[in-house]
C-alpha positions as CSV (number, residue, x, y, z in Angstrom):
1,M,88.8,105.6,92.6
2,G,90.4,109.0,93.4
3,K,87.8,110.1,95.9
4,K,89.1,112.3,98.7
5,Y,86.2,114.5,99.9
6,Y,83.3,113.6,102.1
7,G,80.8,114.6,99.3
8,E,82.5,112.3,96.8
9,F,82.1,109.4,99.1
10,L,78.5,110.4,99.9
11,S,77.6,110.4,96.2
12,S,79.1,107.0,95.5
13,D,77.0,104.2,94.1
14,E,76.8,102.6,97.5
15,K,74.3,105.2,98.6
16,I,75.5,105.3,102.2
17,S,73.6,107.6,104.5
18,T,75.3,110.7,105.9
19,N,75.4,109.5,109.5
20,I,76.8,106.1,108.6
21,L,79.5,107.7,106.4
22,A,80.5,110.2,109.1
23,D,80.7,107.4,111.6
24,R,82.8,105.1,109.4
25,L,85.2,107.8,108.4
26,G,85.7,108.7,112.1
27,K,86.3,105.0,112.9
28,L,88.8,104.7,110.1
29,E,90.6,107.8,111.3
30,R,90.7,106.6,114.9
31,M,92.1,103.3,113.7
32,G,94.9,105.1,111.9
33,L,93.8,103.9,108.4
34,I,93.0,107.4,107.1
35,T,93.9,110.9,107.9
36,K,91.7,114.0,107.6
37,T,93.4,117.3,106.7
38,P,91.9,120.7,105.8
39,D,91.9,121.4,102.0
40,E,94.3,124.3,101.5
41,D,92.3,125.5,98.5
42,N,88.8,125.3,100.1
43,H,88.9,125.6,103.9
44,T,85.3,124.3,104.2
45,K,86.4,120.9,103.0
46,N,88.6,118.1,104.4
47,I,90.7,115.8,102.4
48,Y,90.7,112.1,103.4
49,T,93.8,110.1,102.6
50,L,95.1,106.6,103.3
51,T,97.9,106.2,105.8
52,A,100.7,103.7,105.3
53,K,98.7,101.4,107.6
54,G,95.7,101.8,105.3
55,I,97.7,101.2,102.1
56,D,99.1,98.0,103.6
57,L,95.6,96.6,103.5
58,M,95.5,96.6,99.7
59,P,96.7,93.0,99.1
60,M,93.9,91.7,101.5
61,L,91.3,93.9,99.9
62,L,92.2,92.7,96.4
63,E,91.8,89.1,97.6
64,M,88.4,89.9,99.1
65,I,87.3,91.6,95.8
66,A,88.4,88.5,93.8
67,W,86.6,86.2,96.3
68,A,83.4,88.2,96.0
69,A,83.6,88.2,92.2
70,K,84.0,84.4,92.2
71,Y,81.0,83.7,94.5
72,D,78.6,86.7,94.0
73,D,77.0,87.2,90.6
74,K,76.0,90.7,91.7
75,T,79.4,91.9,92.6
76,G,80.2,95.5,91.7
77,A,83.7,94.7,90.6
78,P,84.3,95.5,87.0
79,A,84.9,92.4,84.9
80,E,88.1,93.9,83.4
81,F,89.5,94.4,86.9
82,I,88.8,90.8,87.9
83,D,90.2,89.5,84.6
84,R,93.4,91.5,85.2
85,F,93.6,90.3,88.8
86,N,93.3,86.7,87.6
87,K,95.9,87.1,84.9
88,D,98.6,89.0,86.8
89,K,97.7,89.7,90.4
90,N,101.2,90.9,91.3
91,S,101.4,93.4,88.5
92,L,98.0,94.8,89.4
93,L,98.9,95.0,93.1
94,R,102.2,96.8,92.3
95,E,100.4,99.4,90.1
96,L,97.7,100.0,92.7
97,M,100.3,100.4,95.5
98,E,102.4,102.8,93.5
99,N,99.3,105.0,92.8
100,L,98.5,105.0,96.6
101,I,101.9,106.0,97.9
102,P,102.3,109.8,98.0
103,R,105.2,111.2,95.9
104,A,107.5,113.7,97.5
């Protein structure tokens, strides 16, 4: 979804509280799934990015999204996304992975 700042995560539709968000980001960082680096353009902000370890979770996360869409009528997954997953999972996964891997 292109989010990289704490405030962007905080204003997400999930409505997560500040203490929970801070705790979860800290846990993800300690687990090596994300990194936190200072924003060169705004030194009061940090940028959160996935690590290779975090990116490698994408196939499993896609499967979980598809499973939730199948069994939960109130899923937040867009219908177009689920349709695309069901029609060509490998192509969707490839595209998502390419967009997650930083370019040199």
